[in-house]
N, CA, C and O atoms as a MOPAC input file, in Angstrom:
PM7 MOZYME 1SCF
protein

 N   -153.30700 1    55.64400 1    -9.40300 1
 C   -151.97100 1    55.31300 1    -9.86900 1
 C   -151.76100 1    53.81600 1    -9.70000 1
 O   -152.16800 1    53.22900 1    -8.69700 1
 N   -151.13200 1    53.21500 1   -10.67400 1
 C   -150.83300 1    51.79500 1   -10.60000 1
 C   -149.40800 1    51.54500 1   -11.06800 1
 O   -148.77200 1    52.40400 1   -11.67800 1
 N   -148.92200 1    50.34300 1   -10.76500 1
 C   -147.57300 1    49.95600 1   -11.16500 1
 C   -147.60000 1    48.49400 1   -11.59700 1
 O   -148.44300 1    47.71000 1   -11.16100 1
 N   -146.66300 1    48.15500 1   -12.45900 1
 C   -146.47700 1    46.77500 1   -12.86900 1
 C   -145.13700 1    46.33800 1   -12.29300 1
 O   -144.09300 1    46.90900 1   -12.60700 1
 N   -145.18600 1    45.30100 1   -11.43200 1
 C   -143.98700 1    44.83900 1   -10.74600 1
 C   -143.69500 1    43.39200 1   -11.13300 1
 O   -144.55300 1    42.68400 1   -11.66000 1
 N   -142.46200 1    42.97600 1   -10.85700 1
 C   -142.04100 1    41.58800 1   -11.08500 1
 C   -141.65900 1    40.99600 1    -9.74000 1
 O   -140.88000 1    41.58700 1    -8.99200 1
 N   -142.21300 1    39.81900 1    -9.43100 1
 C   -141.84200 1    39.11000 1    -8.21800 1
 C   -141.95100 1    37.62100 1    -8.49000 1
 O   -143.01400 1    37.13000 1    -8.87100 1
 N   -140.86300 1    36.90700 1    -8.29600 1
 C   -140.88000 1    35.46800 1    -8.49900 1
 C   -141.09800 1    35.05300 1    -9.93900 1
 O   -141.66300 1    33.98900 1   -10.19400 1
 N   -140.66000 1    35.87400 1   -10.89300 1
 C   -140.81000 1    35.53300 1   -12.29200 1
 C   -142.17800 1    35.85400 1   -12.86500 1
 O   -142.41800 1    35.59400 1   -14.04400 1
 N   -143.08500 1    36.41100 1   -12.06700 1
 C   -144.41500 1    36.77700 1   -12.54800 1
 C   -144.61100 1    38.28000 1   -12.44200 1
 O   -144.01600 1    38.93800 1   -11.58900 1
 N   -145.44700 1    38.81200 1   -13.31300 1
 C   -145.73200 1    40.24100 1   -13.31700 1
 C   -147.10100 1    40.48000 1   -12.70600 1
 O   -148.04600 1    39.73300 1   -12.96000 1
 N   -147.19900 1    41.53600 1   -11.89300 1
 C   -148.43400 1    41.89400 1   -11.22400 1
 C   -148.74000 1    43.36400 1   -11.47700 1
 O   -147.84300 1    44.20600 1   -11.44100 1
 N   -150.01000 1    43.66800 1   -11.73200 1
 C   -150.46100 1    45.05800 1   -11.80500 1
 C   -151.04000 1    45.38900 1   -10.43000 1
 O   -152.02200 1    44.78100 1   -10.00400 1
 N   -150.42900 1    46.35500 1    -9.73600 1
 C   -150.82000 1    46.65600 1    -8.35800 1
 C   -151.25400 1    48.11000 1    -8.23200 1
 O   -150.78000 1    48.98500 1    -8.95600 1
 N   -152.17000 1    48.34500 1    -7.29000 1
 C   -152.62900 1    49.68300 1    -6.93100 1
 C   -152.54600 1    49.81800 1    -5.41500 1
 O   -152.45600 1    48.81600 1    -4.70700 1
 N   -152.57600 1    51.03900 1    -4.92000 1
 C   -152.51400 1    51.25900 1    -3.47900 1
 C   -153.76300 1    50.69000 1    -2.81900 1
 O   -154.87700 1    50.87000 1    -3.31200 1
 N   -153.56300 1    49.99800 1    -1.69300 1
 C   -154.67200 1    49.40800 1    -0.96200 1
 C   -155.03500 1    48.00000 1    -1.40300 1
 O   -155.87400 1    47.35500 1    -0.77400 1
 N   -154.42300 1    47.51600 1    -2.46900 1
 C   -154.73200 1    46.19400 1    -3.00200 1
 C   -154.03600 1    45.10900 1    -2.17900 1
 O   -152.89800 1    45.28200 1    -1.74200 1
 N   -154.73500 1    43.98600 1    -1.97200 1
 C   -154.11900 1    42.82200 1    -1.33000 1
 C   -153.67700 1    41.86300 1    -2.40700 1
 O   -154.35200 1    41.69200 1    -3.42200 1
 N   -152.52500 1    41.22900 1    -2.17600 1
 C   -151.88400 1    40.42500 1    -3.20600 1
 C   -151.19900 1    39.22300 1    -2.56600 1
 O   -150.66800 1    39.32300 1    -1.46000 1
 N   -151.21200 1    38.09000 1    -3.25900 1
 C   -150.51800 1    36.88800 1    -2.78600 1
 C   -149.22900 1    36.73700 1    -3.59000 1
 O   -149.26800 1    36.46000 1    -4.78900 1
 N   -148.08900 1    36.92000 1    -2.92800 1
 C   -146.78600 1    36.79200 1    -3.56200 1
 C   -146.15100 1    35.46500 1    -3.18000 1
 O   -146.69300 1    34.73000 1    -2.35400 1
 N   -145.00500 1    35.15500 1    -3.77500 1
 C   -144.28000 1    33.95200 1    -3.42400 1
 C   -143.92600 1    33.95000 1    -1.93600 1
 O   -143.73100 1    35.00400 1    -1.33100 1
 N   -143.84600 1    32.76200 1    -1.36500 1
 C   -143.59400 1    32.60200 1     0.06700 1
 C   -142.22000 1    33.13400 1     0.44400 1
 O   -141.22400 1    32.86300 1    -0.22700 1
 N   -142.18500 1    33.89400 1     1.52800 1
 C   -140.94100 1    34.40200 1     2.08800 1
 C   -140.85800 1    33.91800 1     3.53700 1
 O   -141.72200 1    34.23600 1     4.35500 1
 N   -139.81400 1    33.15000 1     3.84400 1
 C   -139.68600 1    32.57400 1     5.18000 1
 C   -139.47800 1    33.63400 1     6.25300 1
 O   -139.98600 1    33.49700 1     7.36600 1
 N   -138.73600 1    34.69000 1     5.92900 1
 C   -138.37200 1    35.68300 1     6.93200 1
 C   -139.42900 1    36.76500 1     7.12100 1
 O   -139.24900 1    37.63500 1     7.97400 1
 N   -140.52400 1    36.74900 1     6.36300 1
 C   -141.54400 1    37.78900 1     6.46500 1
 C   -142.52800 1    37.47300 1     7.58900 1
 O   -143.13300 1    36.40100 1     7.61300 1
 N   -142.67900 1    38.40100 1     8.50600 1
 C   -143.61000 1    38.26200 1     9.62600 1
 C   -144.74200 1    39.27900 1     9.44400 1
 O   -144.53200 1    40.32400 1     8.82800 1
 N   -145.92500 1    38.99300 1     9.96200 1
 C   -147.02800 1    39.96200 1     9.84600 1
 C   -146.63900 1    41.31400 1    10.43500 1
 O   -146.11400 1    41.38700 1    11.54700 1
 N   -146.89600 1    42.36300 1     9.69600 1
 C   -146.53900 1    43.72400 1    10.11800 1
 C   -145.24700 1    44.22700 1     9.51600 1
 O   -144.98600 1    45.42900 1     9.56200 1
 N   -144.42400 1    43.35200 1     8.95100 1
 C   -143.17700 1    43.77100 1     8.31300 1
 C   -143.46800 1    44.56100 1     7.03700 1
 O   -144.52600 1    44.41300 1     6.42500 1
 N   -142.51600 1    45.39600 1     6.65400 1
 C   -142.62300 1    46.17100 1     5.41500 1
 C   -141.71100 1    45.55800 1     4.36400 1
 O   -140.56900 1    45.20000 1     4.65500 1
 N   -142.21700 1    45.43800 1     3.13900 1
 C   -141.43600 1    44.95900 1     2.00600 1
 C   -141.25800 1    46.09500 1     1.01800 1
 O   -142.14500 1    46.93100 1     0.85000 1
 N   -140.11900 1    46.11800 1     0.37100 1
 C   -139.87800 1    47.06900 1    -0.70100 1
 C   -139.64700 1    46.26900 1    -1.98100 1
 O   -138.67500 1    45.52100 1    -2.08400 1
 N   -140.53100 1    46.42500 1    -2.93900 1
 C   -140.43900 1    45.72600 1    -4.21700 1
 C   -139.84700 1    46.70300 1    -5.22800 1
 O   -140.51100 1    47.65300 1    -5.64400 1
 N   -138.58400 1    46.46300 1    -5.62500 1
 C   -137.84700 1    47.42100 1    -6.44200 1
 C   -137.88600 1    47.12700 1    -7.93800 1
 O   -137.52000 1    47.98800 1    -8.73900 1
 N   -138.31700 1    45.94500 1    -8.33000 1
 C   -138.34800 1    45.60900 1    -9.76300 1
 C   -139.66600 1    46.09600 1   -10.35400 1
 O   -140.61500 1    45.32600 1   -10.50000 1
 N   -139.71400 1    47.38600 1   -10.69400 1
 C   -140.91200 1    48.03100 1   -11.23400 1
 C   -140.71300 1    48.22900 1   -12.73000 1
 O   -139.75400 1    48.87100 1   -13.15800 1
 N   -141.62600 1    47.67500 1   -13.52100 1
 C   -141.53300 1    47.78100 1   -14.97800 1
 C   -142.20300 1    49.03800 1   -15.51100 1
 O   -141.72100 1    49.63700 1   -16.47200 1
 N   -143.31700 1    49.44500 1   -14.89400 1
 C   -144.05100 1    50.61800 1   -15.38400 1
 C   -144.81200 1    51.24700 1   -14.22200 1
 O   -145.23200 1    50.55600 1   -13.29400 1
 N   -144.98200 1    52.56500 1   -14.28400 1
 C   -145.75900 1    53.32100 1   -13.30300 1
 C   -146.59500 1    54.32000 1   -14.06800 1
 O   -146.11200 1    54.95200 1   -15.00800 1
 N   -147.85900 1    54.46800 1   -13.66700 1
 C   -148.66300 1    55.45500 1   -14.36700 1
 C   -150.05000 1    55.60400 1   -13.80800 1
 O   -150.48900 1    54.86700 1   -12.92600 1
 N   -150.73100 1    56.60800 1   -14.36800 1
 C   -152.12700 1    56.87700 1   -14.04900 1
 C   -152.77200 1    57.41000 1   -15.32000 1
 O   -152.49000 1    58.52800 1   -15.75200 1
 N   -153.63300 1    56.60300 1   -15.91000 1
 C   -154.31100 1    57.03000 1   -17.13700 1
 C   -153.35200 1    57.09700 1   -18.31000 1
 O   -152.66200 1    56.12300 1   -18.61300 1
 N   -153.30600 1    58.26400 1   -18.98000 1
 C   -152.45800 1    58.43000 1   -20.16000 1
 C   -151.00000 1    58.69700 1   -19.79400 1
 O   -150.11300 1    58.53400 1   -20.63200 1
 N   -150.74400 1    59.10700 1   -18.54700 1
 C   -149.37600 1    59.39000 1   -18.09900 1
 C   -148.74700 1    58.09600 1   -17.59500 1
 O   -148.89200 1    57.75700 1   -16.42000 1
 N   -148.04500 1    57.36400 1   -18.47000 1
 C   -147.46900 1    56.06900 1   -18.14000 1
 C   -145.98600 1    56.08600 1   -18.47300 1
 O   -145.59300 1    56.45600 1   -19.57900 1
 N   -145.15500 1    55.67900 1   -17.49700 1
 C   -143.70400 1    55.62700 1   -17.70600 1
 C   -143.25800 1    54.17600 1   -17.72000 1
 O   -143.61700 1    53.39900 1   -16.83500 1
 N   -142.47400 1    53.81300 1   -18.72700 1
 C   -141.94300 1    52.46900 1   -18.86200 1
 C   -140.45100 1    52.46800 1   -18.57600 1
 O   -139.76300 1    53.46000 1   -18.81600 1
 N   -139.95500 1    51.35000 1   -18.06200 1
 C   -138.53200 1    51.19300 1   -17.83000 1
 C   -137.90700 1    50.35200 1   -18.92200 1
 O   -138.60900 1    49.74600 1   -19.73200 1
 N   -136.57600 1    50.31500 1   -18.94000 1
 C   -135.86400 1    49.50600 1   -19.93600 1
 C   -134.84900 1    48.61700 1   -19.24000 1
 O   -133.68400 1    49.01300 1   -19.27200 1
 N   -135.10000 1    47.52500 1   -18.64500 1
 C   -136.41500 1    46.92700 1   -18.42700 1
 C   -137.10700 1    47.40600 1   -17.16600 1
 O   -138.32400 1    47.25900 1   -17.05300 1
 N   -136.36400 1    47.98600 1   -16.19000 1
 C   -137.00400 1    48.47300 1   -14.96500 1
 C   -136.78600 1    49.97300 1   -14.82800 1
 O   -135.85500 1    50.53900 1   -15.40100 1
 N   -137.66400 1    50.60100 1   -14.05900 1
 C   -137.53800 1    52.03500 1   -13.78400 1
 C   -136.55600 1    52.23900 1   -12.64000 1
 O   -136.68300 1    51.61200 1   -11.58800 1
 N   -135.58400 1    53.10800 1   -12.84300 1
 C   -134.63700 1    53.39300 1   -11.77000 1
 C   -135.28000 1    54.36700 1   -10.78700 1
 O   -135.89000 1    55.35600 1   -11.19200 1
 N   -135.14100 1    54.08700 1    -9.51800 1
 C   -135.69500 1    54.95000 1    -8.47900 1
 C   -137.14300 1    54.66100 1    -8.13300 1
 O   -137.65900 1    55.22400 1    -7.16800 1
 N   -137.80700 1    53.81800 1    -8.87400 1
 C   -139.20500 1    53.49400 1    -8.58200 1
 C   -139.26400 1    52.28600 1    -7.65500 1
 O   -138.46700 1    51.35600 1    -7.77900 1
 N   -140.21300 1    52.30900 1    -6.72900 1
 C   -140.38900 1    51.16700 1    -5.82600 1
 C   -141.83100 1    51.12100 1    -5.34500 1
 O   -142.56900 1    52.10400 1    -5.41600 1
 N   -142.20000 1    49.96300 1    -4.86100 1
 C   -143.53400 1    49.74100 1    -4.30100 1
 C   -143.32500 1    49.20700 1    -2.89500 1
 O   -142.59200 1    48.23800 1    -2.69600 1
 N   -143.97300 1    49.84300 1    -1.91000 1
 C   -143.87500 1    49.37100 1    -0.53800 1
 C   -145.14100 1    48.60000 1    -0.18500 1
 O   -146.24600 1    48.96400 1    -0.58900 1
 N   -144.95500 1    47.52900 1     0.57500 1
 C   -146.07600 1    46.67400 1     0.94500 1
 C   -145.92100 1    46.22100 1     2.38900 1
 O   -144.80600 1    46.11200 1     2.90000 1
 N   -147.04500 1    45.95700 1     3.03900 1
 C   -147.05300 1    45.45000 1     4.40700 1
 C   -147.47200 1    43.98400 1     4.37600 1
 O   -148.43800 1    43.62100 1     3.70500 1
 N   -146.74400 1    43.15000 1     5.10300 1
 C   -147.03700 1    41.72200 1     5.15200 1
 C   -148.23700 1    41.49500 1     6.07600 1
 O   -148.23300 1    41.92100 1     7.23100 1
 N   -149.25900 1    40.82100 1     5.55200 1
 C   -150.44800 1    40.50400 1     6.34100 1
 C   -150.35400 1    39.11800 1     6.96500 1
 O   -150.92700 1    38.87900 1     8.02800 1
 N   -149.64300 1    38.20700 1     6.32000 1
 C   -149.50500 1    36.85300 1     6.84500 1
 C   -149.16300 1    35.88000 1     5.73300 1
 O   -148.91300 1    36.27200 1     4.59300 1
 N   -149.15800 1    34.60800 1     6.08800 1
 C   -148.87400 1    33.57000 1     5.10800 1
 C   -150.09100 1    32.66600 1     4.98000 1
 O   -150.99900 1    32.69700 1     5.80900 1
 N   -150.08900 1    31.87300 1     3.93900 1
 C   -151.19400 1    30.94900 1     3.72600 1
 C   -150.79200 1    29.86300 1     2.75800 1
 O   -149.65800 1    29.81600 1     2.28200 1
 N   -151.74400 1    28.98800 1     2.47400 1
 C   -151.52100 1    27.92000 1     1.52100 1
 C   -152.56200 1    28.00100 1     0.42500 1
 O   -153.71700 1    28.35400 1     0.66500 1
 N   -152.13500 1    27.66700 1    -0.78600 1
 C   -153.02900 1    27.68500 1    -1.92800 1
 C   -153.92700 1    26.46500 1    -1.95100 1
 O   -153.93700 1    25.65900 1    -1.02000 1
 N   -154.67900 1    26.34700 1    -3.03300 1
 C   -155.55400 1    25.20200 1    -3.20100 1
 C   -154.72500 1    23.93300 1    -3.37600 1
 O   -153.59300 1    23.97500 1    -3.85800 1
 N   -155.30100 1    22.82200 1    -2.98000 1
 C   -154.58400 1    21.55200 1    -3.08100 1
 C   -154.56400 1    21.07900 1    -4.52600 1
 O   -155.58400 1    21.06400 1    -5.21400 1
 N   -153.37200 1    20.69200 1    -4.96300 1
 C   -153.18900 1    20.12000 1    -6.28700 1
 C   -152.96600 1    18.62900 1    -6.08600 1
 O   -152.02800 1    18.22200 1    -5.40100 1
 N   -153.82100 1    17.82300 1    -6.67900 1
 C   -153.70600 1    16.38300 1    -6.53200 1
 C   -153.00400 1    15.79000 1    -7.74400 1
 O   -153.31600 1    16.11800 1    -8.88900 1
 N   -152.04900 1    14.91100 1    -7.46400 1
 C   -151.28500 1    14.25600 1    -8.51400 1
 C   -151.57600 1    12.76400 1    -8.41800 1
 O   -151.31400 1    12.13500 1    -7.39300 1
 N   -152.12200 1    12.20000 1    -9.49900 1
 C   -152.44500 1    10.77700 1    -9.53000 1
 C   -151.68000 1    10.15700 1   -10.68100 1
 O   -151.79900 1    10.58600 1   -11.82900 1
 N   -150.89100 1     9.13800 1   -10.35800 1
 C   -150.16500 1     8.40200 1   -11.38900 1
 C   -150.66700 1     6.97000 1   -11.37800 1
 O   -150.66800 1     6.31100 1   -10.33800 1
 N   -151.09100 1     6.49400 1   -12.52900 1
 C   -151.61700 1     5.13900 1   -12.61200 1
 C   -151.12400 1     4.47500 1   -13.88500 1
 O   -151.17000 1     5.05600 1   -14.96900 1
 N   -150.65500 1     3.25300 1   -13.73000 1
 C   -150.24500 1     2.47700 1   -14.89500 1
 C   -151.28600 1     1.38400 1   -15.08900 1
 O   -151.47600 1     0.53700 1   -14.21600 1
 N   -151.94500 1     1.40400 1   -16.21100 1
 C   -153.05500 1     0.47600 1   -16.42000 1
 C   -152.57500 1    -0.97500 1   -16.47300 1
 O   -151.50200 1    -1.28400 1   -16.99200 1
 N   -153.39000 1    -1.82600 1   -15.93000 1
 C   -153.18000 1    -3.27700 1   -15.90200 1
 C   -151.91200 1    -3.68900 1   -15.14700 1
 O   -151.45300 1    -4.81900 1   -15.31300 1
 N   -151.34500 1    -2.82800 1   -14.34200 1
 C   -150.11400 1    -3.15200 1   -13.60700 1
 C   -150.33500 1    -3.13500 1   -12.09100 1
 O   -149.42700 1    -3.46800 1   -11.33000 1
 N   -151.52800 1    -2.75300 1   -11.65400 1
 C   -151.84000 1    -2.61700 1   -10.22900 1
 C   -150.84500 1    -1.66100 1    -9.55600 1
 O   -150.39100 1    -1.91700 1    -8.44000 1
 N   -150.51300 1    -0.56800 1   -10.23500 1
 C   -149.56500 1     0.41600 1    -9.72500 1
 C   -150.24500 1     1.78100 1    -9.71100 1
 O   -150.59100 1     2.32600 1   -10.75900 1
 N   -150.43100 1     2.32200 1    -8.51400 1
 C   -151.09300 1     3.62700 1    -8.37400 1
 C   -150.34600 1     4.46300 1    -7.34000 1
 O   -149.89600 1     3.94500 1    -6.31800 1
 N   -150.21800 1     5.75500 1    -7.61400 1
 C   -149.63700 1     6.70000 1    -6.66500 1
 C   -150.55800 1     7.90700 1    -6.59900 1
 O   -151.00300 1     8.41800 1    -7.62700 1
 N   -150.84100 1     8.36100 1    -5.38100 1
 C   -151.70200 1     9.52100 1    -5.19900 1
 C   -151.03000 1    10.43700 1    -4.18600 1
 O   -150.84500 1    10.05500 1    -3.03000 1
 N   -150.66200 1    11.64800 1    -4.61400 1
 C   -150.03100 1    12.61200 1    -3.72100 1
 C   -150.71900 1    13.95100 1    -3.88400 1
 O   -151.42800 1    14.18000 1    -4.86400 1
 N   -150.50900 1    14.82800 1    -2.93100 1
 C   -151.07400 1    16.16600 1    -2.98400 1
 C   -150.01900 1    17.20300 1    -2.63700 1
 O   -149.00500 1    16.89000 1    -2.01300 1
 N   -150.27100 1    18.45300 1    -3.05100 1
 C   -149.31600 1    19.53000 1    -2.80500 1
 C   -150.08600 1    20.83000 1    -2.62800 1
 O   -151.01300 1    21.11500 1    -3.38600 1
 N   -149.70500 1    21.62000 1    -1.62700 1
 C   -150.28800 1    22.95300 1    -1.42700 1
 C   -149.14400 1    23.95300 1    -1.33400 1
 O   -148.31600 1    23.88500 1    -0.42500 1
 N   -149.10800 1    24.87300 1    -2.27400 1
 C   -148.02800 1    25.85900 1    -2.33600 1
 C   -148.26000 1    26.97100 1    -1.31900 1
 O   -149.37700 1    27.46600 1    -1.17000 1
 N   -147.19600 1    27.35700 1    -0.62400 1
 C   -147.25600 1    28.43800 1     0.35700 1
 C   -147.16700 1    29.79500 1    -0.36300 1
 O   -146.53000 1    29.91300 1    -1.41000 1
 N   -147.82100 1    30.81800 1     0.22200 1
 C   -147.71800 1    32.17500 1    -0.30800 1
 C   -147.69500 1    33.15900 1     0.84400 1
 O   -148.04900 1    32.82600 1     1.97400 1
 N   -147.27100 1    34.38000 1     0.53900 1
 C   -147.25000 1    35.47300 1     1.50500 1
 C   -148.25700 1    36.51700 1     1.05200 1
 O   -148.16200 1    37.03300 1    -0.06200 1
 N   -149.22300 1    36.83100 1     1.91000 1
 C   -150.25200 1    37.82900 1     1.59100 1
 C   -149.74200 1    39.20000 1     2.00700 1
 O   -149.31900 1    39.38700 1     3.14800 1
 N   -149.78200 1    40.17700 1     1.06900 1
 C   -149.31500 1    41.53100 1     1.35600 1
 C   -150.38400 1    42.53600 1     0.94600 1
 O   -151.25900 1    42.24100 1     0.13200 1
 N   -150.29200 1    43.73200 1     1.53000 1
 C   -151.16400 1    44.85100 1     1.17300 1
 C   -150.27200 1    45.97700 1     0.67300 1
 O   -149.32400 1    46.36500 1     1.35600 1
 N   -150.56200 1    46.50200 1    -0.50500 1
 C   -149.75300 1    47.55400 1    -1.12700 1
 C   -150.02000 1    48.87300 1    -0.39900 1
 O   -151.15800 1    49.33600 1    -0.33100 1
 N   -148.94900 1    49.47400 1     0.14800 1
 C   -149.07100 1    50.73400 1     0.89100 1
 C   -148.83700 1    51.95100 1    -0.00100 1
 O   -149.59400 1    52.91900 1     0.06300 1
 N   -147.80200 1    51.90800 1    -0.82400 1
 C   -147.48800 1    53.08700 1    -1.60900 1
 C   -146.68000 1    52.77000 1    -2.84900 1
 O   -145.98200 1    51.75900 1    -2.92000 1
 N   -146.78900 1    53.65900 1    -3.82900 1
 C   -146.04400 1    53.52900 1    -5.08000 1
 C   -145.26900 1    54.82600 1    -5.28800 1
 O   -145.85800 1    55.90600 1    -5.33300 1
 N   -143.94900 1    54.71900 1    -5.41500 1
 C   -143.12600 1    55.89700 1    -5.68500 1
 C   -142.46200 1    55.73500 1    -7.03500 1
 O   -141.98500 1    54.65300 1    -7.37900 1
 N   -142.43300 1    56.80800 1    -7.79500 1
 C   -141.81200 1    56.72600 1    -9.13300 1
 C   -140.60300 1    57.62900 1    -9.23500 1
 O   -139.96100 1    57.68600 1   -10.28400 1

């Protein structure tokens, strides 16, 4: 069984036991349970239910494993012949979760 959920403006196809990196949540501690209620579709094989736009009563529960940082994105700004250069970096935070269950 799998579900399609929305979190942070992005859609994810999730299954039970899958690990997933979601948007960073400051209040989430390792071991906490999350309930993701914005479920677009739930199904297994040919038996697939769609919502308009979300399914009422459907939810996905997940356990927080921890937080982390993504790959470094380097930003370089240079203006030619002006001796003007800027070099900065950014690493986006994420929350790693493990999908425990899908209810429809």
